[in-house]
C-alpha positions as CSV (number, residue, x, y, z in Angstrom):
1,M,0.0,0.0,0.0
2,K,1.7,3.2,-1.2
3,R,2.1,6.2,1.0
4,I,1.4,9.4,-1.0
5,L,2.3,12.9,0.4
6,I,0.4,15.6,-1.5
7,I,1.3,19.3,-0.9
8,G,-1.2,21.7,-2.3
9,N,-3.3,24.8,-1.6
10,S,-6.5,25.7,0.1
11,P,-9.3,26.8,0.2
12,L,-10.6,23.8,-1.7
13,P,-13.7,24.4,-3.9
14,E,-16.1,22.7,-1.5
15,E,-15.2,25.1,1.4
16,N,-17.5,28.1,1.7
17,T,-14.9,30.9,1.6
18,K,-15.0,34.4,0.2
19,S,-13.1,33.3,-2.9
20,R,-12.4,30.2,-4.9
21,P,-8.8,30.5,-6.1
22,A,-7.4,28.6,-9.1
23,A,-4.8,27.0,-6.8
24,G,-7.5,25.4,-4.7
25,L,-9.3,24.1,-7.8
26,R,-6.1,22.6,-9.1
27,T,-5.3,20.9,-5.8
28,W,-8.8,19.4,-5.6
29,Q,-8.4,18.1,-9.1
30,F,-5.3,16.0,-8.1
31,L,-6.6,15.2,-4.6
32,K,-10.1,14.0,-5.2
33,P,-9.4,10.9,-7.3
34,L,-7.1,9.6,-4.6
35,T,-9.3,10.3,-1.6
36,R,-12.7,9.1,-2.6
37,E,-14.4,7.0,0.1
38,G,-12.1,8.4,2.8
39,G,-8.7,7.8,1.1
40,I,-9.5,4.6,-0.8
41,V,-9.2,4.8,-4.5
42,S,-12.4,3.5,-6.1
43,A,-11.9,3.1,-9.8
44,G,-15.4,2.3,-10.9
45,A,-15.6,1.7,-14.6
46,D,-13.4,4.7,-15.6
47,R,-10.6,3.9,-18.0
48,A,-8.3,6.3,-16.2
49,F,-8.4,4.2,-13.1
50,S,-7.8,0.9,-14.7
51,A,-4.2,0.9,-13.5
52,V,-4.8,1.9,-9.9
53,K,-8.1,0.3,-9.0
54,R,-6.4,-2.8,-7.7
55,Q,-4.5,-0.9,-5.0
56,E,-5.2,1.5,-2.2
57,F,-3.2,4.5,-1.0
58,I,-2.5,6.0,2.3
59,V,-2.7,9.7,1.6
60,K,-1.5,12.6,3.7
61,F,-2.5,16.0,2.3
62,V,-0.7,19.1,3.5
63,S,-2.8,22.1,2.6
64,V,-0.8,25.3,2.4
65,A,-3.7,27.7,3.0
66,M,-4.0,31.1,1.4
67,P,-5.0,33.3,4.3
68,E,-6.4,36.1,2.1
69,C,-9.3,33.8,1.2
70,Y,-10.4,33.3,4.7
71,D,-12.3,35.6,7.1
72,G,-10.4,34.6,10.2
73,E,-6.8,33.6,11.0
74,V,-5.6,30.3,9.6
75,L,-4.4,28.1,12.4
76,Y,-2.4,24.8,12.2
77,K,-4.7,21.8,12.2
78,E,-4.3,18.1,11.8
79,T,-7.4,16.0,10.9
80,A,-7.4,12.2,10.4
81,L,-10.5,11.5,8.3
82,S,-9.9,7.8,8.0
83,E,-7.1,5.2,8.5
84,K,-6.0,6.0,4.9
85,Y,-6.5,9.7,4.7
86,A,-5.3,12.7,6.8
87,E,-5.2,16.4,6.2
88,I,-2.9,19.0,7.7
89,L,-3.7,22.7,7.4
90,I,-0.9,25.3,7.7
91,S,-0.8,28.9,6.5
92,K,1.5,29.9,3.7
93,D,2.6,32.8,5.9
94,D,3.7,30.5,8.8
95,P,7.3,31.4,9.5
96,H,8.1,27.8,10.2
97,L,6.4,26.4,7.1
98,L,9.4,24.7,5.6
99,K,10.6,23.2,8.9
100,T,7.1,21.9,9.6
101,L,6.9,20.3,6.2
102,Q,10.2,18.6,6.6
103,K,9.0,17.1,9.9
104,I,5.8,15.9,8.3
105,C,7.7,14.3,5.4
106,D,10.2,12.6,7.7
107,E,7.5,11.1,10.0
108,F,5.3,10.0,7.1
109,S,8.1,8.5,5.0
110,P,6.2,8.7,1.6
111,D,6.6,6.4,-1.3
112,A,5.8,9.3,-3.7
113,V,5.5,13.1,-3.3
114,I,3.2,15.3,-5.3
115,G,3.3,19.1,-5.3
116,V,0.3,20.8,-6.8
117,N,0.8,24.4,-8.0
118,T,4.1,26.2,-8.3
119,Y,4.6,27.3,-4.7
120,P,3.8,23.9,-3.1
121,S,6.0,22.2,-5.7
122,F,8.8,24.6,-4.8
123,L,8.4,23.8,-1.1
124,A,8.5,20.1,-1.9
125,S,11.7,20.6,-4.0
126,C,13.4,22.1,-0.9
127,L,12.7,19.1,1.3
128,R,15.0,16.1,2.0
129,F,13.4,12.9,0.8
130,S,14.3,10.0,-1.6
131,A,10.9,9.2,-2.9
132,P,9.9,10.0,-6.6
133,F,8.6,13.5,-6.9
134,W,5.8,14.8,-9.2
135,A,5.6,18.6,-9.6
136,D,2.5,20.1,-11.0
137,L,3.1,23.6,-12.5
138,N,-0.3,25.2,-12.8
139,G,0.7,27.7,-15.4
140,W,4.1,29.0,-16.4
141,V,5.3,31.1,-13.5
142,M,7.9,33.0,-15.6
143,A,5.2,34.2,-18.0
144,E,3.1,35.2,-14.9
145,A,6.2,37.0,-13.5
146,Q,6.7,38.9,-16.7
147,A,3.1,40.1,-16.6
148,Q,3.5,41.2,-13.0
149,A,6.7,43.0,-13.7
150,Y,5.1,44.9,-16.5
151,K,2.2,45.9,-14.3
152,M,4.4,47.0,-11.4
153,D,7.0,48.5,-13.8
154,S,9.8,46.6,-12.0
155,D,11.9,43.5,-12.7
156,D,12.5,42.9,-9.0
157,Y,10.2,39.9,-9.0
158,L,11.9,37.9,-11.8
159,D,14.8,36.4,-9.9
160,H,12.4,35.2,-7.1
161,Y,10.2,33.3,-9.5
162,Y,13.1,32.1,-11.6
163,N,14.8,30.6,-8.5
164,M,11.5,28.8,-7.6
165,E,11.2,27.4,-11.1
166,R,14.8,26.3,-11.2
167,S,14.5,24.5,-7.9
168,I,11.4,22.6,-9.1
169,V,12.5,21.7,-12.6
170,S,16.0,20.6,-11.4
171,R,14.5,18.3,-8.8
172,A,11.2,16.8,-10.1
173,D,11.0,13.4,-11.7
174,K,7.8,14.2,-13.5
175,I,6.2,17.6,-14.2
176,S,2.6,18.3,-15.3
177,V,1.5,21.5,-17.1
178,V,-1.9,23.0,-18.0
179,S,-1.3,23.4,-21.8
180,K,0.7,22.1,-24.7
181,P,2.5,25.4,-25.1
182,Q,3.6,25.2,-21.5
183,E,4.9,21.7,-22.1
184,Y,7.2,23.0,-24.8
185,A,8.4,25.8,-22.5
186,L,9.2,23.3,-19.8
187,Y,11.4,21.2,-22.2
188,G,13.3,24.4,-22.9
189,E,13.8,24.9,-19.2
190,L,14.9,21.2,-18.7
191,A,17.5,21.8,-21.4
192,S,18.7,25.0,-19.8
193,F,19.1,23.3,-16.4
194,G,21.1,20.4,-17.8
195,R,18.5,17.6,-17.7
196,M,18.2,16.9,-21.4
197,S,21.2,14.5,-21.2
198,K,22.2,11.1,-22.4
199,D,20.7,9.5,-19.2
200,S,17.3,11.0,-19.9
201,F,17.1,10.3,-23.6
202,G,13.6,9.1,-24.5
203,Y,12.2,9.9,-21.1
204,K,8.9,11.8,-21.0
205,F,9.6,14.4,-18.3
206,V,6.4,16.5,-18.9
207,E,2.7,15.5,-18.9
208,H,-0.1,17.6,-20.2
209,I,-2.9,17.8,-17.6
210,P,-5.4,20.5,-18.5
211,N,-7.6,22.1,-15.9
212,G,-10.6,19.9,-15.0
213,T,-13.9,20.6,-13.4
214,E,-16.7,18.6,-11.7
215,W,-19.8,19.5,-9.8
216,F,-18.9,20.6,-6.3
217,E,-21.0,20.0,-3.2
218,G,-24.0,22.4,-3.1
219,E,-23.9,23.4,-6.8
220,R,-26.9,21.4,-8.1
221,G,-30.3,23.0,-7.4
222,E,-29.8,24.3,-3.9
223,H,-29.5,28.0,-4.9
224,A,-32.4,28.3,-7.4
225,D,-34.0,31.3,-5.7
226,T,-33.0,34.4,-3.6
227,N,-34.1,32.7,-0.4
228,A,-31.1,30.4,-0.7
229,V,-28.4,33.1,-1.0
230,S,-27.0,35.7,1.3
231,A,-29.1,38.8,1.8
232,D,-26.3,41.1,0.6
233,L,-26.0,39.3,-2.7
234,A,-29.7,39.3,-3.3
235,D,-29.8,43.0,-2.5
236,V,-27.1,43.9,-5.0
237,F,-29.0,41.9,-7.7
238,Q,-32.0,44.1,-7.1
239,H,-30.2,46.7,-9.1
240,V,-30.3,44.4,-12.2
241,P,-33.7,44.6,-14.0
242,K,-35.5,41.2,-14.3
243,D,-35.6,41.6,-18.1
244,A,-31.9,42.5,-18.4
245,F,-29.5,40.5,-20.5
246,V,-26.6,40.0,-18.0
247,M,-22.9,39.4,-19.0
248,L,-20.8,37.8,-16.2
249,W,-17.2,38.4,-15.3
250,M,-16.2,35.7,-12.8
251,G,-13.3,36.1,-10.4
252,G,-10.2,38.2,-10.2
253,Y,-8.7,40.8,-12.5
254,N,-5.1,39.5,-12.8
255,T,-2.2,41.1,-14.6
256,W,-3.1,39.4,-17.9
257,V,-6.6,40.8,-18.0
258,D,-7.0,43.3,-20.8
259,E,-9.2,45.8,-18.9
260,I,-9.1,48.4,-21.7
261,T,-10.5,46.1,-24.4
262,L,-13.0,44.7,-21.9
263,F,-14.3,48.2,-21.0
264,K,-14.4,49.5,-24.6
265,G,-16.0,46.3,-25.9
266,V,-18.7,46.2,-23.3
267,T,-19.6,49.9,-23.4
268,E,-19.6,49.8,-27.2
269,A,-22.1,46.9,-27.0
270,M,-24.2,48.8,-24.4
271,K,-24.7,51.7,-26.9
272,K,-26.6,49.3,-29.1
273,C,-28.2,47.0,-26.5
274,E,-30.3,49.0,-24.0
275,K,-31.0,46.0,-21.7
276,L,-27.4,44.9,-21.5
277,Y,-25.8,44.7,-18.1
278,F,-22.4,43.8,-16.8
279,V,-22.1,41.8,-13.5
280,S,-18.8,41.0,-11.9
281,T,-17.7,39.0,-9.0
282,G,-14.1,39.2,-7.6
283,G,-11.8,42.2,-7.9
284,E,-8.1,42.9,-7.4
285,I,-5.7,40.0,-6.7
286,S,-4.4,40.6,-3.2
287,G,-0.6,40.8,-3.1
288,L,-0.3,40.4,-6.8
289,D,-2.2,43.0,-8.8
290,N,-4.3,45.9,-7.5
291,K,-3.8,48.1,-10.6
292,T,-5.9,46.2,-13.3
293,F,-9.2,46.3,-11.4
294,A,-8.6,49.9,-10.2
295,K,-8.0,51.0,-13.8
296,F,-11.2,49.2,-14.9
297,K,-13.3,50.8,-12.2
298,E,-11.8,54.3,-13.0
299,L,-12.9,53.9,-16.7
300,I,-16.4,52.9,-15.6
301,E,-16.8,55.8,-13.3
302,K,-16.3,58.2,-16.2
303,S,-18.7,56.2,-18.4
304,E,-22.3,57.2,-19.3
305,F,-23.1,53.5,-18.7
306,R,-21.7,53.2,-15.2
307,N,-25.1,52.4,-13.7
308,R,-25.2,49.2,-15.9
309,F,-22.0,47.8,-14.2
310,V,-22.7,45.9,-11.0
311,F,-19.9,44.6,-8.8
312,L,-20.6,41.9,-6.3
313,G,-17.2,41.7,-4.9
314,W,-15.7,38.4,-3.7
315,V,-18.8,36.1,-3.4
316,N,-19.0,33.2,-0.9
317,T,-18.5,29.9,-2.9
318,A,-21.9,28.7,-1.7
319,D,-23.6,31.6,-3.6
320,I,-21.8,31.1,-6.9
321,P,-24.4,28.8,-8.5
322,Y,-27.0,31.5,-7.9
323,V,-24.8,34.1,-9.7
324,Y,-24.5,31.7,-12.7
325,R,-28.3,31.2,-12.9
326,R,-28.9,35.0,-12.9
327,T,-26.6,35.6,-15.9
328,N,-26.9,34.9,-19.6
329,L,-23.4,35.2,-21.0
330,G,-19.8,34.6,-19.7
331,L,-16.9,36.9,-20.6
332,N,-13.2,36.3,-20.7
333,V,-10.9,39.0,-22.1
334,D,-7.1,38.4,-22.0
335,R,-4.2,40.6,-22.8
336,K,-2.0,39.4,-25.7
337,C,1.0,38.2,-23.8
338,A,3.0,35.1,-22.9
339,E,0.9,34.2,-19.9
340,T,-2.2,34.0,-22.1
341,I,-0.5,31.8,-24.6
342,F,0.9,29.4,-22.0
343,G,-1.8,29.5,-19.4
344,A,-5.4,28.3,-18.8
345,R,-8.7,29.8,-17.7
346,N,-10.7,28.2,-15.0
347,R,-13.5,30.7,-15.5
348,L,-14.2,29.2,-18.9
349,N,-14.4,25.7,-17.6
350,E,-16.8,26.8,-14.8
351,M,-19.0,28.9,-17.1
352,M,-19.4,26.0,-19.5
353,K,-20.2,23.6,-16.7
354,F,-23.1,25.8,-15.8
355,G,-24.2,25.9,-19.4
356,L,-23.4,29.6,-19.9
357,P,-22.6,30.7,-23.5
358,I,-19.2,32.3,-23.6
359,V,-17.5,35.1,-25.5
360,T,-13.7,35.0,-25.1
361,T,-10.6,36.4,-26.7
362,L,-8.6,33.7,-28.5
363,G,-5.2,33.4,-26.8
364,S,-5.2,30.5,-24.4
365,E,-5.4,26.8,-25.4
366,I,-8.8,26.4,-23.6
367,S,-10.3,29.5,-25.4
368,R,-9.5,28.0,-28.8
369,E,-10.7,24.5,-27.9
370,C,-14.0,25.4,-26.3
371,T,-15.0,27.9,-29.1
372,A,-14.0,25.4,-31.8
373,Y,-16.3,22.9,-30.0
374,G,-19.2,25.3,-30.3
375,A,-19.5,26.6,-26.7
376,G,-19.5,30.2,-27.7
377,V,-17.7,32.9,-29.8
378,G,-14.0,33.7,-30.0
379,V,-12.6,37.1,-30.9
380,K,-9.2,38.4,-31.6
381,S,-7.2,39.7,-28.6
382,G,-7.2,43.5,-28.4
383,D,-10.1,43.8,-30.8
384,Y,-12.7,45.8,-28.8
385,E,-15.0,46.2,-31.9
386,G,-14.9,42.5,-32.5
387,L,-15.8,41.9,-28.8
388,A,-18.7,44.4,-29.0
389,S,-20.0,42.8,-32.2
390,A,-19.9,39.3,-30.6
391,I,-21.8,40.5,-27.5
392,S,-24.3,42.4,-29.6
393,T,-25.0,39.4,-31.9
394,I,-25.7,37.1,-28.9
395,Y,-27.8,39.9,-27.3
396,R,-30.0,40.1,-30.4
397,E,-30.4,36.4,-30.5
398,W,-31.6,36.5,-26.9
399,Y,-33.8,39.6,-27.5
400,N,-35.5,38.3,-30.6
401,G,-36.1,34.9,-29.3
402,G,-37.6,32.2,-31.5
403,R,-35.2,30.5,-33.8
404,D,-32.2,32.6,-32.7
405,S,-32.6,31.8,-29.0
406,A,-32.1,28.1,-29.9
407,R,-28.5,29.0,-30.8
408,L,-27.9,30.2,-27.2
409,R,-29.2,26.9,-25.9
410,E,-26.9,25.1,-28.3
411,Y,-23.9,27.1,-27.0
412,G,-24.8,26.1,-23.5
413,A,-25.3,22.5,-24.4
414,R,-22.0,22.3,-26.2
415,G,-20.2,23.8,-23.2
416,R,-21.7,21.3,-20.8
417,E,-20.9,18.5,-23.2
418,Y,-17.3,19.8,-23.4
419,T,-16.7,19.7,-19.7
420,E,-18.4,16.3,-19.2
421,K,-16.3,14.8,-22.0
422,F,-12.9,16.4,-21.5
423,C,-12.8,18.0,-18.0
424,G,-13.6,15.1,-15.6
425,Y,-10.9,14.5,-13.0
426,N,-10.5,10.9,-13.9
427,V,-9.9,11.8,-17.5
428,V,-7.5,14.7,-17.1
429,C,-5.5,13.1,-14.2
430,E,-4.9,9.9,-16.0
431,P,-1.1,10.5,-16.4
432,V,-0.5,11.0,-12.7
433,L,-2.7,8.1,-11.8
434,K,-0.8,5.8,-14.1
435,W,2.5,7.0,-12.7
436,L,1.4,6.2,-9.2
437,E,1.0,2.6,-10.2
438,N,4.8,2.4,-10.2
439,P,6.4,5.7,-9.4
440,R,10.1,5.9,-10.3
441,P,12.8,8.5,-10.3
442,A,13.8,10.2,-13.5
443,P,16.7,8.3,-15.2
444,D,19.1,11.3,-14.7
445,R,18.4,11.7,-11.0
446,G,20.9,10.7,-8.3
447,G,20.0,8.4,-5.4
448,D,20.9,10.8,-2.6
449,G,17.4,12.1,-2.0
450,F,18.2,15.7,-3.1
451,G,17.0,15.3,-6.7
452,G,18.7,15.6,-10.0
453,G,20.1,18.5,-12.0
454,G,23.2,19.0,-9.8
455,F,21.4,19.5,-6.5
456,G,22.6,16.3,-4.8
457,G,25.8,15.6,-2.9
458,E,28.7,18.0,-2.4
459,R,28.4,19.3,-6.0
460,G,24.7,20.0,-5.4
461,I,25.3,21.8,-2.2
462,I,27.8,24.1,-3.8
463,A,25.5,24.6,-6.8
464,K,22.6,25.4,-4.6
465,F,24.5,28.0,-2.7
466,L,26.0,29.6,-5.8
467,G,22.9,29.3,-7.9
468,T,23.1,31.8,-10.7
469,T,24.3,34.7,-8.5
470,D,27.8,33.8,-7.4
471,G,27.9,33.4,-3.7
472,V,28.3,36.4,-1.5
473,F,27.6,38.8,-4.3
474,G,24.4,36.9,-5.0
475,L,23.3,37.2,-1.4
476,F,23.9,41.0,-1.5
477,K,21.9,41.2,-4.7
478,K,19.1,39.2,-3.0
479,F,19.2,41.6,0.0
480,L,18.8,44.6,-2.2
481,R,16.0,43.0,-4.2
482,T,14.1,41.9,-1.2
483,S,14.6,45.3,0.5
484,R,13.1,47.0,-2.6
485,S,10.1,44.7,-2.3
486,G,9.7,45.6,1.3
487,V,9.8,49.3,0.6
488,R,7.2,48.9,-2.2
489,Y,4.9,46.9,0.2
490,L,5.1,49.7,2.7
491,K,4.2,52.3,0.1
492,Q,1.2,50.3,-1.0
493,N,-0.1,49.2,2.3
494,G,1.4,51.4,5.0
495,L,2.7,50.5,8.4
496,K,-0.7,49.4,9.7
497,K,-0.5,46.2,7.7
498,F,3.1,45.4,8.5
499,S,2.6,42.8,11.2
500,K,5.0,40.5,13.0
501,K,4.1,37.7,10.6
502,T,4.9,40.0,7.6
503,W,8.4,40.7,9.2
504,Q,9.0,37.0,9.7
505,K,8.0,36.3,6.2
506,F,10.4,39.0,5.0
507,L,13.3,37.5,6.9
508,G,12.4,34.1,5.6
509,K,13.3,35.2,2.1
510,F,17.0,34.9,3.0
């Protein structure tokens, strides 16, 4: 019976928190197939489980919680849900996070380690263990870092993310990615870090695991009317006329959102469609991007249509089904950048799951696949006139009814079919489930427990100290870079948010 240590993020999608982050969705995607029936794999008739249904796993899940998603303080907690499944909750801001993870790993003595998302995978790459290591990179962090650097007008972030990526890619035995473009990017990194060698010839380092989605607890039928949702949410929706055609923006406004094209496209459509309304959940991304959403709101305040924009803020996850049922069309508008090309979009998966027709810019892999499948309309990135035209066309189909409204039903049906056919966890997670049948180290990895790529033994210790920054000089550069980040944090948030934990986290960067 294999012992599997999974390090991921929370909140998980079935928790009723004030936001449902992509990291939690991705974690649940990997965790759920291994923990059904309290930690026992039940394969059923699914082809994806054919390799693992004959065995059971003992699973320990360490949830690195994102405190900004919770109302109260995140406290360390251990819960044994069965003999074969246990959870440990610890805040990502805990100053002893890495030390605690090492202790957990030592005591559990896993047969395989899985890190889900970049930061948990980075933490796993820093631990001492000899078990095979699967790292899931939910999006290419270097493309995300570039977008953040552009928004903040500073390259201070790049070294931090590069060092995380290098640690993971140099250590992992298997790496999963959310898109085919990201798979190609990862092979470039593997070559750069010296892992495309004679020893690894013919070995498949990277597996394509796109984002999946399934129905979460409480999403089917429980929120069909206003009596089932929070009073605040129902009150806000009172500002939306019953006969309005409602476009939905779901979630945060990250650095790769094209707020200018979004604003211009929506307002241009509003000029022609008098019953057209824009409803948004989410807002700024705490700690990452507070500029995109602020700029979008600033544009709206100056618009003649500002009363047709309704912002719900971060909605409790239990209320999300109600929001979907009160809207008619889902929007996704991405900036033309590397992150869009290499990344994924959970909002598209979720909109399709609820049968919402979509209008999206064509940049990400998922945007091209779902529109080609017939779930909605795709437009060129940066083309606000094309965006306005697509919205207006769908609006007229809804407004006129009859034959044209059947097309909207077709969009919704195709979207639901897409998620059922291609997004189920058993289907998308087949590569990792098959690997767990017989997990093995990569052929180029040493047997010292510190991973391949020059991180094991004496040579690895020296390489890890020197990195790419040459010893003492590198440490000085790191001090300057981290100091600049601290000054920027104080400018943005002031002293009142600079707590003891923030100071400990700052020191932990060295």
